C-alpha positions as CSV (number, residue, x, y, z in Angstrom):
1,X,79.8,101.6,103.0
2,X,80.2,100.0,99.6
3,X,83.2,97.7,98.7
4,X,85.4,99.4,96.1
5,X,88.3,98.5,93.9
6,X,91.8,100.0,93.8
7,X,93.9,99.4,90.7
8,X,97.6,99.8,91.3
9,X,99.6,101.4,88.5
10,X,97.6,102.0,85.3
11,X,99.4,103.8,82.5
12,X,98.4,107.4,82.6
13,X,98.3,107.5,78.8
14,X,95.4,105.0,78.9
15,X,93.5,107.2,81.3
16,X,94.2,110.4,79.5
17,X,92.8,108.9,76.3
18,X,89.6,108.0,78.0
19,X,89.3,111.5,79.6
20,X,89.7,113.1,76.1
21,X,87.1,110.7,74.6
22,X,84.7,111.4,77.4
23,X,84.6,115.1,76.5
24,X,83.0,114.2,73.1
25,X,81.1,111.1,74.2
26,X,80.2,111.7,77.9
27,X,77.8,108.7,78.2
28,X,80.1,106.2,76.6
29,X,81.5,103.2,78.4
30,X,85.3,102.6,78.2
31,X,87.5,99.7,79.0
32,X,90.5,99.0,81.2
33,X,92.6,95.8,80.6
34,X,94.7,94.7,83.6
35,X,97.5,92.3,82.5
36,X,96.8,89.7,85.2
37,X,95.7,86.2,84.7
38,X,93.9,86.1,88.0
39,X,90.2,87.0,88.3
40,X,89.1,90.1,90.2
41,X,86.7,88.3,92.4
42,X,84.9,91.5,93.6
43,X,83.8,92.2,90.1
44,X,83.2,88.6,89.0
45,X,81.0,87.9,92.1
46,X,79.1,91.1,92.3
47,X,78.1,91.8,88.7
48,X,78.5,95.6,88.6
49,X,76.2,97.5,86.3
50,X,75.2,101.1,85.4
51,X,72.5,100.8,88.1
52,X,74.8,99.2,90.6
53,X,78.3,100.6,89.9
54,X,81.4,99.7,92.0
55,X,83.6,102.7,92.9
56,X,87.1,102.5,91.4
57,X,90.3,104.2,92.6
58,X,93.4,104.3,90.5
59,X,97.1,105.0,90.9
60,X,99.4,105.5,87.9
61,X,102.6,103.8,87.0
62,X,104.5,107.1,87.7
63,X,102.5,107.8,91.0
64,X,102.1,104.4,92.7
65,X,101.7,105.9,96.2
66,X,98.9,108.3,95.2
67,X,95.2,107.9,94.3
68,X,95.2,110.0,91.1
69,X,91.9,109.0,89.4
70,X,88.5,107.6,90.2
71,X,85.7,106.1,88.1
72,X,82.7,103.8,88.3
73,X,82.9,100.2,87.3
74,X,79.7,99.3,85.4
75,X,80.7,95.9,84.0
76,X,83.1,93.1,84.0
77,X,83.9,90.3,81.6
78,X,86.2,87.3,81.4
79,X,88.3,87.8,78.3
80,X,88.9,84.1,77.8
81,X,85.1,83.5,77.6
82,X,84.3,86.2,75.0
83,X,82.5,85.0,71.9
84,X,84.0,86.0,68.6
85,X,81.0,88.3,68.0
86,X,81.6,90.1,71.3
87,X,85.3,90.3,70.7
88,X,84.7,91.9,67.2
89,X,82.3,94.3,68.8
90,X,84.8,95.3,71.5
91,X,87.7,95.7,69.0
92,X,85.5,98.0,66.9
93,X,84.8,100.1,70.1
94,X,88.6,100.2,70.9
95,X,89.5,101.2,67.4
96,X,87.0,104.1,67.5
97,X,87.3,105.4,71.0
98,X,90.5,104.1,72.5
99,X,92.8,103.6,69.5
100,X,96.0,103.7,71.5
101,X,94.9,100.4,73.1
102,X,94.9,98.9,69.6
103,X,92.8,95.9,70.5
104,X,91.3,93.7,73.2
105,X,94.4,91.6,74.0
106,X,93.9,88.1,75.3
107,X,97.5,87.5,76.1
108,X,100.6,89.3,77.4
109,X,103.6,87.2,76.5
110,X,102.7,83.6,77.5
111,X,100.1,84.7,80.1
112,X,96.4,84.8,79.4
113,X,94.6,88.0,80.5
114,X,91.3,87.6,82.3
115,X,89.8,90.9,83.3
116,X,88.0,93.3,81.1
117,X,86.6,96.2,83.2
118,X,83.9,98.5,81.8
119,X,84.0,102.0,83.4
120,X,82.4,105.4,83.0
121,X,82.7,108.8,84.7
122,X,86.5,108.7,84.9
123,X,87.8,111.7,86.8
124,X,91.2,113.0,87.7
125,X,91.2,113.9,91.4
126,X,91.9,117.6,91.9
127,X,94.1,116.6,94.9
128,X,96.1,113.5,94.9
129,X,95.9,111.4,98.1
130,X,98.2,108.8,99.6
131,X,96.9,105.3,99.0
132,X,97.2,104.9,102.8
133,X,93.8,106.7,102.9
134,X,92.3,103.5,101.5
135,X,91.1,101.0,104.1
136,X,91.2,97.3,103.1
137,X,87.9,95.5,103.5
138,X,89.5,92.3,104.8
139,X,91.2,93.6,107.9
140,X,90.4,97.3,108.1
141,X,94.0,98.2,107.8
142,X,95.4,101.1,105.6
143,X,96.6,100.1,102.2
144,X,100.4,100.1,101.8
145,X,101.9,101.6,98.7
146,X,103.5,99.1,96.4
147,X,106.9,99.5,94.7
148,X,105.7,97.9,91.4
149,X,102.6,98.4,89.3
150,X,100.0,95.7,88.9
151,X,97.4,93.8,90.9
152,X,94.5,95.4,92.9
153,X,93.0,95.6,96.3
154,X,89.5,95.6,97.7
155,X,88.9,98.7,99.8
156,X,86.2,100.8,101.5
157,X,84.5,103.6,99.6
158,X,86.0,107.1,100.0
159,X,83.9,110.1,100.9
160,X,82.4,112.5,98.3
161,X,84.5,115.4,99.5
162,X,87.5,114.0,97.8
163,X,86.2,115.6,94.6
164,X,86.3,119.1,96.0
165,X,88.9,121.3,94.3
166,X,89.1,123.9,97.1
167,X,90.8,123.1,100.3
168,X,92.1,124.8,103.4
169,X,93.4,124.0,106.9
170,X,91.0,123.8,109.8
171,X,92.8,126.7,111.5
172,X,92.5,129.0,108.4
173,X,88.8,128.2,108.0
174,X,88.1,129.1,111.6
175,X,90.2,132.3,111.3
176,X,88.3,133.3,108.3
177,X,85.0,132.7,110.1
178,X,86.1,134.6,113.1
179,X,87.1,137.6,111.0
180,X,83.8,137.5,109.2
181,X,81.9,137.5,112.5
182,X,83.9,140.5,113.8
183,X,83.2,142.4,110.6
184,X,79.5,141.5,110.7
185,X,79.3,142.6,114.3
186,X,80.5,146.1,113.3
187,X,77.8,146.5,110.6
188,X,74.6,148.2,111.1
189,X,71.5,145.9,111.2
190,X,70.1,147.1,107.9
191,X,73.4,146.4,106.0
192,X,73.8,143.0,107.7
193,X,70.2,142.0,106.8
194,X,70.6,143.2,103.2
195,X,73.8,141.1,102.8
196,X,71.9,138.1,104.2
197,X,69.1,138.6,101.6
198,X,71.6,138.6,98.8
199,X,73.7,135.6,100.0
200,X,73.3,132.1,98.9
201,X,71.3,129.8,101.2
202,X,73.7,126.9,100.5
203,X,77.1,127.1,102.0
204,X,80.1,126.6,99.7
205,X,81.6,123.1,100.3
206,X,85.3,123.0,100.9
207,X,87.8,120.3,101.9
208,X,89.3,120.9,105.3
209,X,92.7,119.5,106.1
210,X,93.5,118.9,109.7
211,X,95.7,116.8,112.0
212,X,94.1,114.2,114.3
213,X,95.3,111.6,116.8
214,X,94.4,107.9,117.1
215,X,93.0,107.8,120.6
216,X,93.2,104.8,122.9
217,X,89.6,103.4,123.2
218,X,90.5,101.8,126.5
219,X,91.2,105.2,128.0
220,X,87.9,106.5,126.9
221,X,85.9,103.6,128.3
222,X,87.9,103.6,131.6
223,X,87.3,107.3,132.1
224,X,83.6,107.0,131.4
225,X,83.3,104.1,133.8
226,X,85.1,106.1,136.4
227,X,82.6,109.0,136.0
228,X,79.7,106.7,136.4
229,X,77.3,109.0,134.5
230,X,78.3,112.3,136.2
231,X,80.4,115.2,134.9
232,X,83.8,115.2,136.6
233,X,83.8,119.0,136.5
234,X,80.4,120.2,137.7
235,X,79.2,116.9,139.3
236,X,75.9,117.0,137.5
237,X,74.4,114.0,135.8
238,X,74.9,113.6,132.1
239,X,72.2,115.7,130.3
240,X,70.9,112.9,128.1
241,X,71.5,109.3,127.0
242,X,73.1,108.1,123.8
243,X,70.6,106.9,121.1
244,X,73.1,104.2,120.2
245,X,73.3,102.3,123.5
246,X,71.4,104.3,126.2
247,X,74.6,105.2,128.1
248,X,74.9,108.6,129.7
249,X,76.3,111.1,127.3
250,X,79.6,112.6,128.5
251,X,82.6,113.7,126.5
252,X,86.2,112.6,127.3
253,X,88.5,115.7,127.5
254,X,92.3,115.8,127.8
255,X,93.3,118.3,130.4
256,X,96.6,118.8,128.6
257,X,95.6,118.7,124.9
258,X,97.1,116.0,122.7
259,X,98.1,118.7,120.3
260,X,100.2,120.3,123.1
261,X,102.0,117.1,124.0
262,X,99.5,115.8,126.5
263,X,99.4,112.0,127.1
264,X,96.5,109.8,126.1
265,X,96.1,108.4,129.6
266,X,93.4,108.0,132.3
267,X,95.1,110.6,134.5
268,X,95.1,113.2,131.8
269,X,91.5,112.8,130.9
270,X,88.1,113.6,132.4
271,X,84.5,112.9,131.5
272,X,82.7,116.2,131.0
273,X,79.1,117.2,130.2
274,X,78.9,119.1,126.8
275,X,78.4,122.4,128.6
276,X,81.6,122.0,130.8
277,X,83.5,120.7,127.8
278,X,82.7,123.8,125.7
279,X,83.4,126.1,128.7
280,X,86.9,124.5,129.2
281,X,87.7,125.1,125.6
282,X,86.0,128.6,125.0
283,X,85.1,130.0,128.4
284,X,86.6,133.0,130.1
285,X,89.3,131.4,132.3
286,X,89.8,134.6,134.4
């Protein structure tokens, strides 16, 4: 998973101007100018390029707790080291494509500005996400929203599905599928096969929103050790071994589900073979 950059609190007007310019100049590179006098080490040390971009996530000054935009970082320069020729070239670009920025500013007040970030493929995310979804690379902890704009964080790359516009809950998706299966079961074979022949072979991607629980890894390990490679329901040996470490493959099941208030404890969990686990969830209990 690639290291990525999160910029906290960019003016939305700056991003809107880039989005508009991209419509007419889709392959153009644009620039972001954080005020800080501190170097963004991730960019300075890793030399992003169009062939090796670094993912960028952005909150805005009016939405500090949300990831609102994403882009690719394809370059970084130290403003204080720009030659006059390069500075003139950049200011010409700003005047033509990002006129509201006015110029490449080298100072804000008495503070020198260091970072000039080259970006492309700026996108507004169809669904805003809490910055807590970003995981810091240094300690693997969720990022905490800041009360003030400015600064940045180094984070892990987010999954591709964040770009999907359509979303649903896990329950609704399953209900829709169950209804479709019931409808298909009642069709005659010819009608069903005709529908299959006309349907797309590629399923429509959709973002699924669900609720999960942070499970205690010690409970999982303790239950698996207790089972000693045998299903605690049917008594048979695990059907195969894990490719990752060669251990017997069993699934830890909560007898009273966590979603129903069950405890994440050794006494409320059992190690089951996949067949028993599916039967417990979907089998006929009568």
